[in-house]
C-alpha positions as a Markdown table, in Angstrom:
| # | Residue | x | y | z |
|---|---|---|---|---|
| 1 | Unk | 123.1 | 137.8 | 117.8 |
| 2 | Unk | 123.0 | 135.8 | 114.5 |
| 3 | Unk | 126.8 | 135.0 | 113.4 |
| 4 | Unk | 127.8 | 135.1 | 109.9 |
| 5 | Unk | 131.1 | 133.8 | 110.5 |
| 6 | Unk | 133.3 | 132.4 | 107.5 |
| 7 | Unk | 130.8 | 134.0 | 105.3 |
| 8 | Unk | 131.2 | 136.6 | 102.5 |
| 9 | Unk | 128.9 | 139.3 | 101.9 |
| 10 | Unk | 129.4 | 142.3 | 98.9 |
| 11 | Unk | 127.6 | 145.8 | 99.6 |
| 12 | Unk | 127.0 | 148.5 | 96.8 |
| 13 | Unk | 126.8 | 151.5 | 98.1 |
| 14 | Unk | 128.9 | 151.0 | 100.8 |
| 15 | Unk | 130.6 | 154.2 | 101.1 |
| 16 | Unk | 127.9 | 155.7 | 102.9 |
| 17 | Unk | 124.6 | 155.4 | 104.6 |
| 18 | Unk | 122.5 | 152.6 | 104.7 |
| 19 | Unk | 125.3 | 150.5 | 102.9 |
| 20 | Unk | 127.8 | 151.6 | 105.0 |
| 21 | Unk | 125.4 | 150.6 | 108.2 |
| 22 | Unk | 124.7 | 147.7 | 106.8 |
| 23 | Unk | 128.2 | 146.7 | 105.9 |
| 24 | Unk | 129.4 | 147.1 | 109.4 |
| 25 | Unk | 126.5 | 144.6 | 110.7 |
| 26 | Unk | 127.9 | 142.0 | 108.2 |
| 27 | Unk | 131.5 | 142.7 | 109.9 |
| 28 | Unk | 130.2 | 142.9 | 113.1 |
| 29 | Unk | 128.5 | 139.6 | 112.6 |
| 30 | Unk | 131.9 | 137.8 | 111.4 |
| 31 | Unk | 131.1 | 138.5 | 107.7 |
| 32 | Unk | 134.2 | 139.1 | 105.5 |
| 33 | Unk | 132.7 | 142.0 | 103.1 |
| 34 | Unk | 133.3 | 143.6 | 99.6 |
| 35 | Unk | 132.6 | 147.2 | 99.7 |
| 36 | Unk | 131.8 | 148.1 | 96.3 |
| 37 | Unk | 130.9 | 152.0 | 95.3 |
| 38 | Unk | 131.5 | 154.3 | 92.7 |
| 39 | Unk | 133.0 | 156.7 | 95.5 |
| 40 | Unk | 136.3 | 154.8 | 96.7 |
| 41 | Unk | 137.2 | 157.1 | 99.6 |
| 42 | Unk | 133.6 | 156.9 | 101.1 |
| 43 | Unk | 134.3 | 152.8 | 100.8 |
| 44 | Unk | 138.0 | 153.3 | 101.9 |
| 45 | Unk | 136.2 | 154.7 | 104.8 |
| 46 | Unk | 133.6 | 151.9 | 105.4 |
| 47 | Unk | 136.9 | 149.4 | 105.2 |
| 48 | Unk | 138.8 | 151.4 | 108.1 |
| 49 | Unk | 136.0 | 151.2 | 110.3 |
| 50 | Unk | 135.3 | 147.7 | 109.9 |
| 51 | Unk | 138.8 | 147.0 | 110.6 |
| 52 | Unk | 139.3 | 149.4 | 113.4 |
| 53 | Unk | 136.8 | 147.1 | 115.0 |
| 54 | Unk | 138.7 | 143.7 | 114.3 |
| 55 | Unk | 136.3 | 143.0 | 111.1 |
| 56 | Unk | 137.6 | 142.2 | 107.2 |
| 57 | Unk | 137.1 | 144.0 | 104.4 |
| 58 | Unk | 137.8 | 145.2 | 100.7 |
| 59 | Unk | 136.8 | 148.1 | 98.9 |
| 60 | Unk | 136.0 | 147.6 | 95.1 |
| 61 | Unk | 135.8 | 150.6 | 92.9 |
| 62 | Unk | 132.3 | 149.7 | 90.9 |
| 63 | Unk | 129.9 | 151.5 | 88.6 |
| 64 | Unk | 127.2 | 149.3 | 88.9 |
| 65 | Unk | 125.7 | 150.8 | 85.4 |
| 66 | Unk | 128.9 | 149.1 | 83.7 |
| 67 | Unk | 128.4 | 145.0 | 83.8 |
| 68 | Unk | 131.8 | 144.6 | 83.6 |
| 69 | Unk | 132.2 | 146.5 | 86.9 |
| 70 | Unk | 129.4 | 144.3 | 88.2 |
| 71 | Unk | 131.3 | 141.3 | 87.0 |
| 72 | Unk | 134.6 | 142.6 | 88.5 |
| 73 | Unk | 133.0 | 143.2 | 91.7 |
| 74 | Unk | 132.2 | 139.1 | 92.2 |
| 75 | Unk | 135.2 | 138.3 | 90.8 |
| 76 | Unk | 137.2 | 140.1 | 93.3 |
| 77 | Unk | 135.5 | 138.7 | 96.3 |
| 78 | Unk | 135.9 | 135.2 | 95.0 |
| 79 | Unk | 139.3 | 136.2 | 94.3 |
| 80 | Unk | 139.5 | 137.6 | 98.0 |
| 81 | Unk | 137.8 | 135.3 | 100.0 |
| 82 | Unk | 137.0 | 132.5 | 97.6 |
| 83 | Unk | 133.1 | 132.8 | 97.8 |
| 84 | Unk | 129.9 | 134.8 | 97.5 |
| 85 | Unk | 127.2 | 134.1 | 100.4 |
| 86 | Unk | 125.3 | 137.5 | 100.8 |
| 87 | Unk | 124.7 | 140.8 | 97.9 |
| 88 | Unk | 122.7 | 143.4 | 99.5 |
| 89 | Unk | 122.3 | 145.6 | 96.2 |
| 90 | Unk | 122.1 | 148.8 | 97.5 |
| 91 | Unk | 123.7 | 151.6 | 95.1 |
| 92 | Unk | 121.3 | 154.0 | 94.5 |
| 93 | Unk | 120.6 | 158.2 | 93.5 |
| 94 | Unk | 117.8 | 160.1 | 94.5 |
| 95 | Unk | 117.4 | 162.0 | 91.1 |
| 96 | Unk | 115.7 | 165.0 | 90.0 |
| 97 | Unk | 112.6 | 166.6 | 91.8 |
| 98 | Unk | 110.2 | 167.8 | 88.8 |
| 99 | Unk | 106.9 | 166.7 | 87.2 |
| 100 | Unk | 106.6 | 164.5 | 84.6 |
| 101 | Unk | 106.1 | 167.2 | 81.9 |
| 102 | Unk | 109.2 | 168.9 | 82.8 |
| 103 | Unk | 111.6 | 165.9 | 84.1 |
| 104 | Unk | 114.6 | 166.1 | 82.2 |
| 105 | Unk | 115.2 | 163.1 | 80.1 |
| 106 | Unk | 118.8 | 162.7 | 80.8 |
| 107 | Unk | 118.4 | 162.5 | 84.2 |
| 108 | Unk | 115.5 | 160.2 | 84.0 |
| 109 | Unk | 117.7 | 157.8 | 82.4 |
| 110 | Unk | 120.5 | 158.7 | 85.0 |
| 111 | Unk | 118.4 | 157.6 | 87.7 |
| 112 | Unk | 117.4 | 154.4 | 85.9 |
| 113 | Unk | 120.6 | 153.3 | 85.3 |
| 114 | Unk | 121.9 | 153.4 | 88.7 |
| 115 | Unk | 118.7 | 152.5 | 90.6 |
| 116 | Unk | 117.6 | 149.6 | 87.7 |
| 117 | Unk | 120.3 | 148.7 | 85.5 |
| 118 | Unk | 122.7 | 148.7 | 88.0 |
| 119 | Unk | 121.1 | 146.3 | 90.2 |
| 120 | Unk | 120.2 | 144.1 | 87.3 |
| 121 | Unk | 123.9 | 144.0 | 86.0 |
| 122 | Unk | 124.9 | 143.3 | 89.9 |
| 123 | Unk | 121.7 | 140.6 | 90.0 |
| 124 | Unk | 123.4 | 139.0 | 87.1 |
| 125 | Unk | 127.1 | 138.2 | 88.2 |
| 126 | Unk | 126.1 | 137.2 | 91.8 |
| 127 | Unk | 123.4 | 135.1 | 91.1 |
| 128 | Unk | 125.5 | 133.1 | 88.5 |
| 129 | Unk | 128.5 | 132.8 | 91.0 |
| 130 | Unk | 125.9 | 131.9 | 93.4 |
| 131 | Unk | 124.5 | 129.2 | 91.4 |
| 132 | Unk | 127.6 | 127.6 | 91.0 |
| 133 | Unk | 128.1 | 127.0 | 94.7 |
| 134 | Unk | 126.9 | 124.1 | 96.9 |
| 135 | Unk | 125.8 | 126.0 | 99.6 |
| 136 | Unk | 123.9 | 128.7 | 97.0 |
| 137 | Unk | 123.3 | 132.3 | 98.2 |
| 138 | Unk | 121.3 | 134.9 | 99.1 |
| 139 | Unk | 120.5 | 138.5 | 97.2 |
| 140 | Unk | 118.6 | 141.4 | 99.1 |
| 141 | Unk | 117.8 | 144.2 | 97.0 |
| 142 | Unk | 116.8 | 147.9 | 98.0 |
| 143 | Unk | 113.6 | 149.1 | 96.9 |
| 144 | Unk | 111.9 | 151.7 | 98.9 |
| 145 | Unk | 108.6 | 152.3 | 99.8 |
| 146 | Unk | 108.1 | 154.4 | 96.6 |
| 147 | Unk | 108.4 | 151.2 | 95.3 |
| 148 | Unk | 104.9 | 150.1 | 96.2 |
| 149 | Unk | 103.2 | 153.7 | 95.6 |
| 150 | Unk | 103.8 | 156.9 | 93.9 |
| 151 | Unk | 105.1 | 159.8 | 94.7 |
| 152 | Unk | 105.3 | 163.7 | 93.5 |
| 153 | Unk | 108.0 | 165.1 | 91.1 |
| 154 | Unk | 110.3 | 161.4 | 91.4 |
| 155 | Unk | 108.5 | 159.8 | 88.5 |
| 156 | Unk | 112.2 | 158.8 | 87.7 |
| 157 | Unk | 113.1 | 156.9 | 91.2 |
| 158 | Unk | 109.8 | 155.8 | 91.4 |
| 159 | Unk | 109.7 | 153.8 | 88.5 |
| 160 | Unk | 113.3 | 152.4 | 88.9 |
| 161 | Unk | 112.0 | 151.4 | 92.4 |
| 162 | Unk | 109.3 | 149.2 | 91.0 |
| 163 | Unk | 111.3 | 148.0 | 88.8 |
| 164 | Unk | 113.4 | 146.5 | 91.5 |
| 165 | Unk | 110.6 | 145.1 | 92.9 |
| 166 | Unk | 109.8 | 143.1 | 89.4 |
| 167 | Unk | 113.6 | 142.5 | 89.1 |
| 168 | Unk | 113.3 | 140.7 | 92.5 |
| 169 | Unk | 110.0 | 138.7 | 91.9 |
| 170 | Unk | 111.4 | 137.7 | 88.5 |
| 171 | Unk | 114.8 | 136.4 | 90.3 |
| 172 | Unk | 112.9 | 134.5 | 92.7 |
| 173 | Unk | 111.2 | 132.6 | 90.9 |
| 174 | Unk | 113.8 | 131.2 | 88.6 |
| 175 | Unk | 116.1 | 130.8 | 91.3 |
| 176 | Unk | 113.4 | 128.6 | 93.7 |
| 177 | Unk | 114.9 | 125.2 | 93.5 |
| 178 | Unk | 118.8 | 127.1 | 92.9 |
| 179 | Unk | 119.3 | 127.7 | 96.5 |
| 180 | Unk | 119.5 | 131.1 | 95.9 |
| 181 | Unk | 117.1 | 133.3 | 97.3 |
| 182 | Unk | 116.4 | 136.7 | 96.3 |
| 183 | Unk | 114.0 | 139.8 | 98.5 |
| 184 | Unk | 114.2 | 143.0 | 98.7 |
| 185 | Unk | 113.9 | 145.6 | 101.6 |
| 186 | Unk | 111.6 | 148.9 | 101.1 |
| 187 | Unk | 112.5 | 151.0 | 103.3 |
| 188 | Unk | 110.5 | 154.4 | 104.3 |
| 189 | Unk | 112.2 | 157.6 | 104.3 |
| 190 | Unk | 115.6 | 157.1 | 106.2 |
| 191 | Unk | 118.1 | 159.2 | 107.6 |
| 192 | Unk | 121.1 | 159.4 | 104.9 |
| 193 | Unk | 122.9 | 161.5 | 103.3 |
| 194 | Unk | 120.7 | 161.0 | 100.1 |
| 195 | Unk | 117.8 | 162.7 | 102.3 |
| 196 | Unk | 120.4 | 165.6 | 103.1 |
| 197 | Unk | 121.5 | 166.2 | 99.2 |
| 198 | Unk | 117.8 | 166.0 | 98.6 |
| 199 | Unk | 116.6 | 168.6 | 101.1 |
| 200 | Unk | 114.9 | 167.0 | 102.7 |
| 201 | Unk | 116.2 | 167.1 | 106.4 |
| 202 | Unk | 117.8 | 170.3 | 106.0 |
| 203 | Unk | 114.5 | 172.0 | 105.6 |
| 204 | Unk | 112.5 | 171.8 | 108.8 |
| 205 | Unk | 108.7 | 172.1 | 107.1 |
| 206 | Unk | 109.9 | 169.4 | 104.4 |
| 207 | Unk | 111.2 | 167.2 | 107.2 |
| 208 | Unk | 107.9 | 167.5 | 109.2 |
| 209 | Unk | 105.7 | 166.9 | 106.5 |
| 210 | Unk | 107.7 | 163.8 | 105.2 |
| 211 | Unk | 107.8 | 162.7 | 108.7 |
| 212 | Unk | 104.0 | 162.9 | 109.4 |
| 213 | Unk | 104.0 | 160.7 | 106.5 |
| 214 | Unk | 105.1 | 157.7 | 108.7 |
| 215 | Unk | 102.6 | 156.2 | 111.5 |
| 216 | Unk | 105.8 | 156.6 | 113.8 |
| 217 | Unk | 105.9 | 160.6 | 113.0 |
| 218 | Unk | 109.6 | 160.2 | 112.1 |
| 219 | Unk | 112.7 | 159.3 | 109.8 |
| 220 | Unk | 114.2 | 155.8 | 110.3 |
| 221 | Unk | 117.7 | 155.1 | 110.5 |
| 222 | Unk | 120.2 | 152.6 | 108.6 |
| 223 | Unk | 120.6 | 150.5 | 111.3 |
| 224 | Unk | 116.9 | 150.0 | 111.0 |
| 225 | Unk | 117.0 | 149.1 | 107.7 |
| 226 | Unk | 120.1 | 147.0 | 108.2 |
| 227 | Unk | 118.9 | 144.6 | 110.6 |
| 228 | Unk | 115.9 | 144.0 | 108.3 |
| 229 | Unk | 118.7 | 142.9 | 105.5 |
| 230 | Unk | 120.6 | 140.7 | 107.8 |
| 231 | Unk | 117.2 | 138.3 | 108.9 |
| 232 | Unk | 116.5 | 138.0 | 105.5 |
| 233 | Unk | 119.9 | 136.7 | 105.0 |
| 234 | Unk | 120.1 | 134.4 | 107.8 |
| 235 | Unk | 118.5 | 131.0 | 108.5 |
| 236 | Unk | 115.4 | 132.3 | 110.1 |
| 237 | Unk | 114.0 | 134.0 | 106.6 |
| 238 | Unk | 114.9 | 129.9 | 104.9 |
| 239 | Unk | 111.4 | 129.8 | 103.6 |
| 240 | Unk | 111.3 | 133.7 | 102.3 |
| 241 | Unk | 111.8 | 134.7 | 98.7 |
| 242 | Unk | 110.5 | 137.1 | 96.5 |
| 243 | Unk | 109.5 | 139.3 | 99.6 |
| 244 | Unk | 108.9 | 143.2 | 99.5 |
| 245 | Unk | 109.9 | 143.6 | 103.0 |
| 246 | Unk | 108.6 | 147.1 | 104.5 |
| 247 | Unk | 111.0 | 148.5 | 107.1 |
| 248 | Unk | 108.9 | 152.1 | 106.5 |
| 249 | Unk | 107.1 | 152.7 | 109.9 |
| 250 | Unk | 103.7 | 152.6 | 108.9 |
| 251 | Unk | 104.0 | 154.5 | 105.5 |
| 252 | Unk | 102.0 | 151.8 | 103.7 |
| 253 | Unk | 99.6 | 151.8 | 106.4 |
| 254 | Unk | 97.6 | 154.6 | 105.0 |
């Protein structure tokens, strides 16, 4: 198991799902973790899980749509632990399910603000700090298989996740010589509260349809995504930047 001893990681959306699992995995491998989430109660539960296992973590209430909150998140990491080595920009929402012609402009903007603008805000604060460190740092953004293909009735989510990949590639180009690597993961449909809220895992017929879109004919797990994130953060991936790593059970092989 790769060790992250004495390293510091920030995980947005760390109060549940993929974010919580990734935060716990970072801590299990020795990192100090800043759990950032607008849901403070969920963030505190993640911190408790980490501390109960002997790890070190703090929670920071963070609305990623606010540049000030994103900067405060990074400042909290530096104040608590002295540096910032890894950032997983994971916070996101599913948004409305409707055809483009019926999609609410307000709900569209909400999805773009959280899933795309939020990543931009966090990257600005994180990369600025990492550029000032002799050892640089690593950023991983959570996009989606829907950052690479379309999906009916999900125009807001699809557009935002495509945008995340554009931001990732641009930041990678800008930081090729600064010591900061920037990559993305593109999960397929993962067994998380987000799918429960969208009705996908609670509707057996819908679940079967979604599972069948993956070559493995199942949903993924948060741990499978967390493992990909941590691989991108370790030295084995030292020549990997600007990559959109699929963790999608063959969804994109169609």
